[in-house]
Phi, psi and omega in degrees: 000338182292338177272355182305310177302322178295319179295318180294322176297314179299315180301318179297314181295317179295318178300318179296315178296317179296324182298327179291343177258007181075023181243161180239158179246133176237129176251128179256124187238150172290153179280081178233134181305324182301333181281340185250009182286327181254181177287142176258144180298142176287142180129292179293155171269136182249132178238122177256123180291123177238108186206167173268127182255115176205161179193200181292342182276349180200175177270175178302145176186143182287132172270323177238082182273182183302322180296314179298312181296327177294341179269357178295148171299150181308319182297326179289324182285329184261354179085017179266000000 
Protein backbone atom coordinates (compact mmCIF):
# COMPACT_ATOMS: atom_id res chain seq x y z
CA UNK A 1 0.00 0.00 0.00
CA UNK A 2 2.99 2.30 0.51
CA UNK A 3 3.51 2.41 -3.26
CA UNK A 4 -0.12 3.39 -3.95
CA UNK A 5 0.55 7.18 -4.06
CA UNK A 6 3.48 6.57 -6.42
CA UNK A 7 1.32 4.43 -8.68
CA UNK A 8 -1.39 7.10 -8.79
CA UNK A 9 1.19 9.76 -9.67
CA UNK A 10 2.60 7.53 -12.42
CA UNK A 11 -0.91 6.84 -13.75
CA UNK A 12 -1.65 10.58 -13.86
CA UNK A 13 1.60 11.36 -15.68
CA UNK A 14 1.19 8.46 -18.11
CA UNK A 15 -2.43 9.40 -18.79
CA UNK A 16 -1.41 12.99 -19.52
CA UNK A 17 1.33 11.86 -21.90
CA UNK A 18 -0.96 9.40 -23.67
CA UNK A 19 -3.68 12.05 -24.07
CA UNK A 20 -1.28 14.16 -26.15
CA UNK A 21 -1.05 11.17 -28.50
CA UNK A 22 -4.82 10.67 -28.64
CA UNK A 23 -4.66 7.58 -26.43
CA UNK A 24 -6.29 6.68 -23.11
CA UNK A 25 -5.16 4.79 -20.02
CA UNK A 26 -7.36 2.25 -18.26
CA UNK A 27 -6.52 0.87 -14.82
CA UNK A 28 -8.17 -2.35 -13.64
CA UNK A 29 -8.35 -2.64 -9.86
CA UNK A 30 -9.36 -5.31 -7.40
CA UNK A 31 -12.47 -4.50 -5.37
CA UNK A 32 -10.75 -3.38 -2.19
CA UNK A 33 -11.86 -0.42 -0.11
CA UNK A 34 -8.28 0.76 0.40
CA UNK A 35 -8.05 1.57 -3.31
CA UNK A 36 -11.16 3.71 -3.21
CA UNK A 37 -10.63 5.64 0.02
CA UNK A 38 -8.86 8.63 -1.48
CA UNK A 39 -9.24 10.67 -4.61
CA UNK A 40 -8.16 9.09 -7.87
CA UNK A 41 -6.37 11.25 -10.44
CA UNK A 42 -8.46 12.62 -13.28
CA UNK A 43 -7.50 11.20 -16.64
CA UNK A 44 -7.31 7.42 -16.47
CA UNK A 45 -10.43 5.30 -16.77
CA UNK A 46 -10.85 3.11 -13.69
CA UNK A 47 -12.38 -0.35 -13.84
CA UNK A 48 -13.17 -2.09 -10.55
CA UNK A 49 -13.61 -5.83 -10.87
CA UNK A 50 -16.92 -6.82 -9.30
CA UNK A 51 -17.37 -10.56 -9.29
CA UNK A 52 -18.04 -13.58 -7.11
CA UNK A 53 -14.81 -15.19 -6.01
CA UNK A 54 -14.98 -18.86 -5.20
CA UNK A 55 -13.14 -22.05 -5.90
CA UNK A 56 -12.29 -25.42 -4.43
CA UNK A 57 -10.99 -23.68 -1.28
CA UNK A 58 -14.36 -22.14 -0.36
CA UNK A 59 -17.99 -21.89 -1.37
CA UNK A 60 -19.59 -19.23 -3.55
CA UNK A 61 -19.53 -15.78 -2.06
CA UNK A 62 -19.57 -12.23 -3.22
CA UNK A 63 -16.28 -10.35 -3.13
CA UNK A 64 -17.96 -7.16 -4.32
CA UNK A 65 -21.51 -7.39 -2.99
CA UNK A 66 -24.23 -4.72 -2.95
CA UNK A 67 -22.98 -3.28 0.35
CA UNK A 68 -19.42 -2.96 -0.97
CA UNK A 69 -20.56 -1.39 -4.24
CA UNK A 70 -22.83 1.01 -2.35
CA UNK A 71 -19.75 2.40 -0.60
CA UNK A 72 -17.97 3.32 -3.84
CA UNK A 73 -17.51 7.00 -4.55
CA UNK A 74 -20.15 8.33 -6.96
CA UNK A 75 -17.58 8.84 -9.69
CA UNK A 76 -16.57 5.19 -9.52
CA UNK A 77 -20.17 4.03 -9.89
CA UNK A 78 -20.97 6.37 -12.75
CA UNK A 79 -17.71 6.07 -14.64
CA UNK A 80 -16.56 9.66 -14.05
